[in-house]
C-alpha positions as a LaTeX table, in Angstrom:
\begin{tabular}{lrrr}
\hline
Residue & $x$ (\AA) & $y$ (\AA) & $z$ (\AA) \\
\hline
Met1 & 95.94 & 90.06 & 107.95 \\
Ile2 & 94.28 & 92.38 & 110.45 \\
Tyr3 & 97.66 & 93.21 & 111.97 \\
Glu4 & 99.04 & 94.20 & 108.60 \\
Asn5 & 96.15 & 96.60 & 107.98 \\
Leu6 & 96.48 & 98.05 & 111.47 \\
Ile7 & 100.23 & 98.58 & 111.07 \\
Leu8 & 99.66 & 100.13 & 107.66 \\
Leu9 & 97.08 & 102.55 & 109.09 \\
Val10 & 99.43 & 103.56 & 111.92 \\
His11 & 102.25 & 103.92 & 109.38 \\
Val12 & 100.25 & 106.35 & 107.24 \\
Leu13 & 99.14 & 108.36 & 110.28 \\
Leu14 & 102.74 & 108.56 & 111.50 \\
Ala15 & 103.87 & 109.75 & 108.06 \\
Ile16 & 101.28 & 112.53 & 108.13 \\
Gly17 & 102.34 & 113.42 & 111.68 \\
Val18 & 106.03 & 113.58 & 110.78 \\
Val19 & 105.31 & 115.84 & 107.81 \\
Ala20 & 103.12 & 118.10 & 109.96 \\
Phe21 & 105.66 & 118.42 & 112.79 \\
Val22 & 108.52 & 119.09 & 110.38 \\
Leu23 & 106.52 & 121.83 & 108.68 \\
Ile24 & 105.61 & 123.43 & 112.03 \\
Gln25 & 109.25 & 123.74 & 113.07 \\
Arg26 & 111.30 & 126.76 & 112.13 \\
Gly27 & 114.88 & 126.78 & 110.95 \\
Lys28 & 117.81 & 127.41 & 113.27 \\
Gly29 & 117.83 & 131.10 & 112.37 \\
Ala30 & 114.27 & 131.72 & 113.56 \\
Glu31 & 112.83 & 131.21 & 117.00 \\
Ala32 & 110.63 & 128.08 & 116.99 \\
Gly33 & 108.25 & 129.59 & 119.55 \\
Ala34 & 107.43 & 132.48 & 117.24 \\
Ser35 & 105.08 & 130.26 & 115.26 \\
Phe36 & 102.82 & 129.99 & 118.33 \\
Gly37 & 102.55 & 133.62 & 119.26 \\
Gly38 & 104.27 & 136.73 & 120.59 \\
Gly39 & 107.06 & 136.83 & 123.15 \\
Ala40 & 108.83 & 133.71 & 124.31 \\
Ser41 & 107.55 & 134.03 & 127.89 \\
Gln42 & 103.94 & 134.18 & 126.73 \\
Thr43 & 103.94 & 131.00 & 124.65 \\
Val44 & 102.09 & 127.82 & 125.50 \\
Phe45 & 105.40 & 126.02 & 126.03 \\
Gly46 & 106.95 & 128.55 & 128.45 \\
Ser47 & 110.08 & 130.66 & 128.17 \\
Ser48 & 112.15 & 127.82 & 126.72 \\
Gly49 & 109.99 & 127.88 & 123.59 \\
Ser50 & 108.52 & 125.03 & 121.63 \\
Gly51 & 111.77 & 123.89 & 120.04 \\
Asn52 & 112.51 & 121.16 & 122.53 \\
Phe53 & 108.94 & 119.84 & 122.48 \\
Leu54 & 108.71 & 119.83 & 118.69 \\
Thr55 & 112.12 & 118.25 & 118.29 \\
Arg56 & 111.41 & 115.44 & 120.73 \\
Thr57 & 107.94 & 114.79 & 119.33 \\
Thr58 & 109.31 & 114.66 & 115.79 \\
Ala59 & 112.05 & 112.27 & 116.88 \\
Leu60 & 109.49 & 110.03 & 118.59 \\
Leu61 & 107.25 & 110.02 & 115.51 \\
Val62 & 110.20 & 109.22 & 113.25 \\
Ala63 & 111.28 & 106.34 & 115.50 \\
Cys64 & 107.75 & 104.89 & 115.45 \\
Phe65 & 107.62 & 105.37 & 111.67 \\
Phe66 & 110.89 & 103.46 & 111.36 \\
Ile67 & 109.52 & 100.59 & 113.48 \\
Thr68 & 106.34 & 100.35 & 111.41 \\
Ser69 & 108.43 & 100.40 & 108.22 \\
Leu70 & 110.49 & 97.46 & 109.45 \\
Ser71 & 107.33 & 95.64 & 110.54 \\
Leu72 & 105.73 & 96.06 & 107.13 \\
Ala73 & 108.93 & 94.88 & 105.43 \\
Phe74 & 109.00 & 91.78 & 107.64 \\
Ile75 & 105.34 & 91.02 & 106.85 \\
Ala76 & 106.00 & 91.44 & 103.11 \\
Lys77 & 108.97 & 89.08 & 103.35 \\
Gln78 & 106.85 & 86.46 & 105.11 \\
Lys79 & 104.12 & 86.77 & 102.47 \\
Ala80 & 106.66 & 86.38 & 99.67 \\
Ala81 & 108.13 & 83.28 & 101.32 \\
Asp82 & 104.66 & 81.79 & 101.78 \\
Ser83 & 103.64 & 82.46 & 98.18 \\
Ser84 & 106.82 & 80.85 & 96.81 \\
Asn85 & 105.85 & 77.56 & 98.46 \\
Ile86 & 102.72 & 77.17 & 96.34 \\
Asn87 & 102.76 & 73.92 & 94.35 \\
Val88 & 102.48 & 75.13 & 90.78 \\
Pro89 & 102.59 & 72.33 & 88.19 \\
Ser90 & 105.41 & 72.53 & 85.72 \\
Ala91 & 104.69 & 73.16 & 82.04 \\
Val92 & 104.97 & 69.53 & 80.89 \\
Asp93 & 101.79 & 69.32 & 78.86 \\
Val94 & 101.65 & 72.27 & 76.47 \\
Ser95 & 99.25 & 70.74 & 73.98 \\
Pro96 & 96.12 & 72.70 & 73.18 \\
Val97 & 93.16 & 71.94 & 75.38 \\
Gly98 & 91.01 & 69.14 & 73.97 \\
Ser99 & 93.60 & 68.18 & 71.35 \\
Asp100 & 94.62 & 64.55 & 70.83 \\
Val101 & 97.70 & 65.54 & 68.85 \\
Pro102 & 100.93 & 65.15 & 70.83 \\
Val103 & 103.07 & 68.22 & 71.25 \\
Ser104 & 105.98 & 66.77 & 69.29 \\
Ala105 & 103.81 & 66.40 & 66.18 \\
Ile106 & 102.91 & 70.10 & 66.07 \\
Asp107 & 105.27 & 72.29 & 64.08 \\
Ile108 & 105.98 & 75.27 & 66.31 \\
Pro109 & 108.11 & 77.86 & 64.51 \\
Val110 & 111.18 & 78.82 & 66.47 \\
Ser111 & 111.27 & 82.35 & 65.10 \\
Ala112 & 109.08 & 84.66 & 63.09 \\
Leu113 & 111.58 & 84.64 & 60.20 \\
Pro114 & 110.78 & 82.31 & 57.30 \\
Ala115 & 112.80 & 79.12 & 57.13 \\
Glu116 & 115.15 & 78.68 & 54.17 \\
\hline
\end{tabular}
């Protein structure tokens, strides 16, 4: 149970990170380093710009997001399999609670239409 909550927390944080890194990136027509300042040689990421860094970080975040998605799906499948093994009694006795009248003696209408 604790692992599921931890994976879910990481999953949400990764989703926020992916959205943030995708929004930071520029399209192919614009220089990606322009979002961080002036000329390309004066950026934090050097003369190559931030494109490579942002692309690799986004790819890493997406890969981790994919792994957490598969992990959560596996956990949900295990929970569904465990809950289907619960011993639920079948509906054999449908008589009203506290009634001594057998079920076959009660007239239960089959439909809401009046009988002819």
